[in-house]
BAMISE-851104 format. One line per field, with one value per residue (C-alpha): residue number from 0; x negated, y negated, z. Coordinates in steps of 0.1 Angstrom, whole numbers, padded with zeros to 4 digits. Last residue first. Layout:
// residues N
seq <- c(NUM	...)
xx <- c(X	...)
yy <- c(Y	...)
zz <- c(Z	...)
// end
This chain:
// residues 363
seq <- c(362	361	360	359	358	357	356	355	354	353	352	351	350	349	348	347	346	345	344	343	342	341	340	339	338	337	336	335	334	333	332	331	330	329	328	327	326	325	324	323	322	321	320	319	318	317	316	315	314	313	312	311	310	309	308	307	306	305	304	303	302	301	300	299	298	297	296	295	294	293	292	291	290	289	288	287	286	285	284	283	282	281	280	279	278	277	276	275	274	273	272	271	270	269	268	267	266	265	264	263	262	261	260	259	258	257	256	255	254	253	252	251	250	249	248	247	246	245	244	243	242	241	240	239	238	237	236	235	234	233	232	231	230	229	228	227	226	225	224	223	222	221	220	219	218	217	216	215	214	213	212	211	210	209	208	207	206	205	204	203	202	201	200	199	198	197	196	195	194	193	192	191	190	189	188	187	186	185	184	183	182	181	180	179	178	177	176	175	174	173	172	171	170	169	168	167	166	165	164	163	162	161	160	159	158	157	156	155	154	153	152	151	150	149	148	147	146	145	144	143	142	141	140	139	138	137	136	135	134	133	132	131	130	129	128	127	126	125	124	123	122	121	120	119	118	117	116	115	114	113	112	111	110	109	108	107	106	105	104	103	102	101	100	99	98	97	96	95	94	93	92	91	90	89	88	87	86	85	84	83	82	81	80	79	78	77	76	75	74	73	72	71	70	69	68	67	66	65	64	63	62	61	60	59	58	57	56	55	54	53	52	51	50	49	48	47	46	45	44	43	42	41	40	39	38	37	36	35	34	33	32	31	30	29	28	27	26	25	24	23	22	21	20	19	18	17	16	15	14	13	12	11	10	9	8	7	6	5	4	3	2	1	0)
xx <- c(-0753	-0746	-0759	-0741	-0742	-0748	-0772	-0786	-0776	-0804	-0825	-0834	-0853	-0845	-0882	-0879	-0892	-0924	-0955	-0952	-0923	-0960	-0981	-0975	-0990	-1024	-1016	-1022	-1055	-1066	-1054	-1072	-1109	-1111	-1122	-1142	-1141	-1165	-1176	-1167	-1176	-1146	-1125	-1118	-1105	-1073	-1066	-1104	-1098	-1069	-1086	-1113	-1084	-1074	-1045	-1017	-1031	-1036	-1000	-0986	-1008	-0994	-0957	-0956	-0974	-0952	-0923	-0926	-0940	-0908	-0881	-0898	-0895	-0861	-0856	-0867	-0852	-0817	-0794	-0763	-0750	-0711	-0697	-0664	-0661	-0630	-0617	-0593	-0614	-0593	-0605	-0644	-0636	-0638	-0672	-0688	-0672	-0689	-0727	-0725	-0719	-0742	-0774	-0764	-0765	-0804	-0818	-0802	-0823	-0851	-0855	-0848	-0883	-0904	-0882	-0909	-0937	-0912	-0908	-0892	-0867	-0860	-0855	-0828	-0811	-0808	-0791	-0768	-0756	-0752	-0735	-0710	-0696	-0694	-0677	-0654	-0642	-0637	-0619	-0593	-0589	-0578	-0559	-0538	-0531	-0542	-0528	-0546	-0571	-0570	-0603	-0620	-0583	-0606	-0587	-0597	-0635	-0634	-0617	-0640	-0671	-0661	-0657	-0693	-0709	-0693	-0707	-0742	-0740	-0732	-0757	-0783	-0772	-0780	-0815	-0830	-0823	-0836	-0867	-0877	-0874	-0897	-0923	-0923	-0897	-0903	-0886	-0897	-0870	-0887	-0901	-0865	-0851	-0883	-0871	-0839	-0846	-0869	-0846	-0818	-0838	-0850	-0817	-0805	-0828	-0822	-0782	-0789	-0800	-0769	-0745	-0754	-0753	-0721	-0708	-0724	-0706	-0675	-0683	-0702	-0665	-0669	-0697	-0728	-0742	-0715	-0736	-0765	-0755	-0745	-0779	-0803	-0836	-0867	-0867	-0857	-0871	-0907	-0901	-0894	-0928	-0940	-0925	-0938	-0976	-0976	-0962	-0993	-1015	-1004	-1022	-1054	-1058	-1044	-1072	-1098	-1093	-1096	-1129	-1142	-1136	-1113	-1128	-1101	-1068	-1038	-1038	-1007	-1019	-1012	-0982	-0964	-0996	-0991	-1007	-1044	-1050	-1080	-1099	-1107	-1142	-1155	-1166	-1177	-1186	-1182	-1151	-1120	-1086	-1058	-1059	-1055	-1022	-1043	-1065	-1044	-1012	-1029	-1035	-1003	-0990	-1012	-1002	-0963	-0970	-0991	-0957	-0935	-0955	-0949	-0914	-0909	-0930	-0913	-0875	-0883	-0861	-0831	-0820	-0827	-0857	-0867	-0894	-0911	-0946	-0953	-0935	-0953	-0988	-0979	-0967	-0995	-1016	-1004	-1008	-1041	-1049	-1033	-1056	-1087	-1070	-1072	-1040	-1024	-0989	-0965	-0979	-0969	-0939	-0935	-0953	-0923	-0895	-0905	-0899	-0868	-0856	-0862	-0850	-0815	-0814	-0807	-0835)
yy <- c(-1073	-1053	-1054	-1071	-1068	-1092	-1073	-1092	-1080	-1074	-1098	-1090	-1124	-1153	-1170	-1197	-1202	-1227	-1209	-1178	-1191	-1210	-1179	-1182	-1210	-1188	-1177	-1211	-1207	-1178	-1188	-1214	-1194	-1171	-1141	-1115	-1084	-1058	-1052	-1020	-1023	-1020	-1023	-1064	-1083	-1098	-1129	-1139	-1134	-1156	-1183	-1178	-1185	-1221	-1235	-1209	-1182	-1214	-1228	-1195	-1188	-1224	-1214	-1181	-1192	-1228	-1212	-1189	-1216	-1236	-1209	-1214	-1251	-1253	-1230	-1247	-1283	-1267	-1241	-1237	-1202	-1204	-1201	-1177	-1181	-1171	-1147	-1140	-1137	-1147	-1186	-1172	-1164	-1202	-1208	-1179	-1191	-1225	-1211	-1190	-1222	-1237	-1212	-1211	-1246	-1243	-1218	-1229	-1264	-1246	-1227	-1248	-1258	-1235	-1210	-1199	-1191	-1166	-1160	-1195	-1187	-1152	-1166	-1193	-1164	-1144	-1176	-1185	-1152	-1154	-1185	-1175	-1140	-1163	-1193	-1171	-1150	-1176	-1198	-1167	-1164	-1197	-1199	-1166	-1186	-1174	-1145	-1139	-1110	-1081	-1061	-1062	-1070	-1075	-1041	-1023	-1031	-1021	-0989	-0982	-0994	-0967	-0936	-0947	-0949	-0918	-0903	-0913	-0900	-0867	-0870	-0877	-0850	-0825	-0839	-0837	-0796	-0795	-0814	-0797	-0761	-0773	-0791	-0812	-0821	-0794	-0792	-0804	-0826	-0854	-0845	-0841	-0872	-0891	-0872	-0879	-0917	-0915	-0902	-0926	-0956	-0944	-0939	-0972	-0987	-0969	-0974	-1012	-1020	-0998	-1013	-1048	-1042	-1024	-1054	-1080	-1066	-1067	-1107	-1116	-1139	-1153	-1165	-1146	-1165	-1141	-1110	-1123	-1124	-1093	-1083	-1099	-1109	-1100	-1062	-1064	-1095	-1077	-1046	-1065	-1077	-1040	-1028	-1054	-1054	-1010	-1020	-1043	-1018	-0990	-1010	-1020	-0984	-0969	-0991	-0982	-0946	-0951	-0969	-0945	-0916	-0885	-0862	-0833	-0825	-0827	-0842	-0865	-0882	-0855	-0833	-0824	-0806	-0780	-0785	-0773	-0775	-0796	-0781	-0810	-0825	-0853	-0888	-0898	-0935	-0940	-0955	-0959	-0968	-0944	-0928	-0892	-0871	-0848	-0877	-0910	-0893	-0885	-0923	-0933	-0911	-0923	-0958	-0947	-0931	-0963	-0982	-0962	-0957	-0994	-1000	-0972	-0995	-1023	-1006	-1012	-1050	-1034	-1016	-1055	-1058	-1094	-1100	-1133	-1127	-1091	-1095	-1129	-1110	-1082	-1106	-1124	-1095	-1076	-1112	-1104	-1076	-1087	-1114	-1084	-1060	-1084	-1070	-1106	-1120	-1093	-1101	-1136	-1127	-1109	-1137	-1157	-1131	-1126	-1164	-1164	-1134	-1151	-1182	-1165	-1151	-1189	-1186)
zz <- c(1895	1872	1834	1811	1773	1751	1728	1697	1661	1641	1621	1585	1583	1556	1552	1531	1499	1492	1500	1489	1463	1449	1444	1406	1399	1405	1372	1353	1374	1357	1321	1324	1338	1311	1329	1308	1297	1293	1256	1232	1197	1190	1222	1217	1245	1241	1261	1255	1216	1215	1234	1203	1179	1194	1208	1204	1229	1257	1243	1254	1287	1298	1293	1307	1339	1340	1331	1367	1386	1372	1394	1423	1422	1411	1435	1466	1450	1455	1437	1460	1461	1463	1496	1489	1452	1437	1411	1386	1352	1317	1324	1327	1282	1276	1298	1278	1244	1255	1264	1228	1209	1231	1227	1188	1184	1203	1183	1151	1156	1169	1134	1109	1099	1112	1093	1063	1093	1111	1148	1149	1126	1133	1167	1151	1132	1164	1184	1156	1150	1191	1189	1163	1179	1214	1194	1171	1198	1224	1197	1193	1225	1232	1207	1220	1250	1278	1302	1335	1341	1370	1365	1401	1428	1458	1473	1442	1446	1477	1469	1446	1465	1494	1464	1447	1488	1498	1463	1467	1507	1494	1469	1496	1518	1492	1481	1512	1514	1485	1480	1514	1496	1464	1484	1514	1541	1564	1598	1627	1640	1639	1605	1596	1603	1587	1551	1556	1563	1532	1513	1519	1514	1478	1472	1479	1464	1432	1434	1439	1402	1386	1409	1399	1362	1364	1384	1358	1328	1344	1357	1322	1316	1346	1345	1370	1406	1425	1410	1425	1452	1456	1439	1464	1449	1469	1456	1423	1414	1428	1405	1377	1380	1384	1356	1334	1351	1344	1308	1301	1319	1297	1267	1286	1291	1257	1242	1264	1261	1223	1227	1252	1221	1232	1203	1193	1205	1193	1159	1140	1104	1087	1100	1065	1057	1092	1120	1132	1176	1179	1212	1228	1226	1254	1262	1223	1220	1185	1182	1159	1175	1162	1192	1200	1209	1242	1254	1243	1257	1291	1290	1284	1310	1337	1331	1333	1366	1375	1370	1385	1420	1416	1414	1440	1464	1451	1462	1502	1495	1482	1518	1531	1557	1538	1510	1512	1517	1511	1479	1468	1474	1452	1426	1425	1427	1398	1375	1383	1379	1347	1338	1347	1324	1293	1274	1271	1259	1276	1316	1305	1297	1329	1350	1340	1339	1378	1384	1364	1386	1418	1407	1398	1436	1450	1482)
// end
């Protein structure tokens, strides 16, 4: 499976999560992402980072709820859960409070808001666990090669760090040594940092041996044209996006956006002529990759269309908290989210196999 297809699928789920605060739909998105990861992830080091993203999402949700309890919420409410001692603040801090009443409406609003951000993190974690970052780097245009290397190194650092910590903690448990608490953290942290330093030195040597950073000489006209197309395309993308988001720019927003994308892509294509690199066994974008990417895009598109179809549909995607009511599960958005399960059945299973033992036993 092409790694770009996994990222497009995950971004589609994340876009759908950003369009709703309904906890039932967000929980369904989390379940879809988790099922696909459980069905199609490999035994590679980056595939074990999904649990870390889930823990990070849970931490973000708890922090959001803690802020709502300590700093209060702008949502008015009548159902008081508890009253904390309020700290008096000076006059210039008007509008900010520490402590005071904690209402069920404000806490519910914080729960919906934090769950949306947690779902976005889980979708990113699903893409990070399913897509091979090294193969994703090979698929980038030549003009984005340097930036892609930096992003891939940053994305692979966290999974490798988590794998090193788990390996060292398991080794310490087998030797009967403590692996928890401050002492265990200090004794595990030094080997982890040492391994990260060795990996950085090996990566730098490998990049230098492969000629990383070397560029080809191109005519000045090509360089100026590349700069003009790239900057003009980015300006067109910004102007077109602004036009689509405002009511006054609905007529010119889409044409300007398409023209900007075309100019930016042309600039990237010309900029790739400076990069001296070849591709060994490039990843093919096959039918399965199209279906995986289309499933994520379909989830995002259907939820956007459902929200813009009628005001009542928007109310179903964003349940109110004043008055406090139980959220309901709308049928059509839930069915659209279930389309995200398609990669679990059509994506190929690439199992991580170990080399077989070919040593012959003595007769």
